[in-house]
C-alpha positions in Angstrom: -39.8 -11.3 17.5 -36.9 -12.1 19.8 -35.2 -14.1 17.0 -35.5 -11.2 14.6 -34.0 -8.9 17.2 -31.2 -11.3 18.0 -30.5 -11.9 14.3 -30.3 -8.1 13.8 -27.9 -7.8 16.8 -25.7 -10.5 15.4 -25.6 -8.8 12.0 -24.7 -5.5 13.6 -21.8 -7.2 15.5 -20.6 -8.8 12.3 -20.7 -5.5 10.4 -18.8 -3.8 13.2 -16.2 -6.5 13.2 -15.8 -6.2 9.4 -15.3 -2.4 9.7 -12.8 -2.9 12.5 -10.9 -5.4 10.3 -11.0 -2.9 7.5 -9.5 -0.2 9.8 -6.8 -2.6 11.0 -6.0 -3.6 7.4 -5.8 0.0 6.3 -3.4 0.8 9.2 -1.3 -2.2 8.4 -1.1 -1.4 4.7 -0.2 2.2 5.4 2.5 1.1 7.8 4.1 -1.2 5.2 4.2 1.5 2.5 5.4 4.1 5.0 8.1 1.8 6.3 9.3 0.9 2.8 9.5 4.6 1.9 11.5 5.1 5.1 13.9 2.3 4.1 14.3 3.9 0.7 15.1 7.2 2.5 17.9 5.4 4.4 19.1 3.6 1.2 18.4 0.4 3.1 17.8 -1.9 0.2 17.4 -5.1 2.2 14.6 -3.5 4.4 12.9 -2.0 1.4 13.1 -5.2 -0.5 11.6 -7.1 2.5 8.3 -5.3 2.1 7.7 -6.8 -1.3 5.8 -10.1 -1.9 7.9 -13.2 -2.4 6.8 -13.1 -6.1 8.0 -9.6 -6.6 11.3 -10.4 -4.8 11.6 -13.3 -7.2 11.2 -11.1 -10.2 14.1 -8.8 -9.1 16.3 -11.5 -7.5 18.1 -9.2 -5.1 17.8 -6.0 -3.2 20.4 -4.3 -5.4 18.3 -4.7 -8.6 15.2 -3.7 -6.7 16.9 -0.5 -5.4 18.2 0.3 -8.9 14.7 0.1 -10.2 13.3 2.3 -7.4 16.0 5.0 -8.0 15.6 5.0 -11.7 11.8 4.8 -12.2 10.1 5.5 -8.9 11.7 8.7 -7.6 8.3 10.0 -6.2 8.2 7.0 -3.8 12.0 6.7 -3.4 12.5 10.3 -2.3 9.0 11.8 -1.7 8.7 15.4 -0.6 5.1 14.7 0.4 2.9 11.7 1.0 -0.9 11.5 1.5 -2.8 8.2 1.7 -5.9 8.1 -0.3 -8.5 5.4 -0.9 -8.1 1.7 -0.1 -10.2 -0.3 -2.5 -10.8 -3.7 -4.0 -10.2 -3.8 -7.8 -10.6 -7.0 -9.7 -10.2 -9.0 -6.5 -7.0 -7.1 -5.5 -6.5 -4.7 -2.6 -5.3 -1.4 -3.9 -4.0 1.6 -1.9 -3.7 5.0 -3.6 -1.0 7.3 -2.3 -0.6 10.9 -3.4 3.1 11.7 -3.7 5.2 14.6 -4.7 8.6 13.6 -5.8 11.9 15.5 -5.9 10.8 17.2 -9.1 7.8 18.7 -7.5 5.3 17.0 -9.7 2.3 15.5 -8.0 1.6 11.8 -8.8 -0.5 9.0 -7.5 1.3 5.8 -6.5 -1.1 2.9 -6.9 0.0 0.1 -4.7 -1.3 -3.5 -5.2 -1.2 -5.1 -1.8 -1.3 -8.8 -0.9 -2.1 -10.5 2.4 0.4 -13.2 3.2 -0.4 -16.6 4.8 0.7 -15.2 8.2 -1.8 -12.3 7.9 0.7 -9.6 7.2 0.5 -7.3 4.1 3.2 -7.0 1.4 3.5 -4.9 -1.7 2.8 -6.9 -4.9 3.4 -3.9 -7.2 3.3 -0.2 -7.6 2.6 2.0 -10.6 2.8 5.8 -10.9 0.1 7.7 -12.6 -0.4 11.4 -13.1 -2.6 13.0 -10.5 -5.9 14.1 -12.0 -6.3 17.9 -12.2 -2.7 18.5 -11.1 -1.9 22.1 -11.8 -5.5 23.1 -12.6 
């Protein structure tokens, strides 16, 4: 009986630790996205570029190209009027953070960020895609 109780206690502790890790991850991910948006707001390309994974940085090559892409195709995250963090989920083995944004044009969108944990434990942005917000305007 004591072994069952002890095993139950151990499982509860492990579950609590996993939830705490999830909360820590969520806060860290939100901070990375928030800080990148703040860097966009300051037109600080080097800082904004620094929140991307090494693979994504390699695709763009330099902060100038990255900022040009953000200005041209990602205005809702480049100059958001409003930001609201949504679900943090696992999809096909990837960590995905949804962020409700309203861009300069006033249109609500969802920025779907693919996040990647780095070897040092930090989080970086591996990609972002903008999708129409379901039921926007209804």
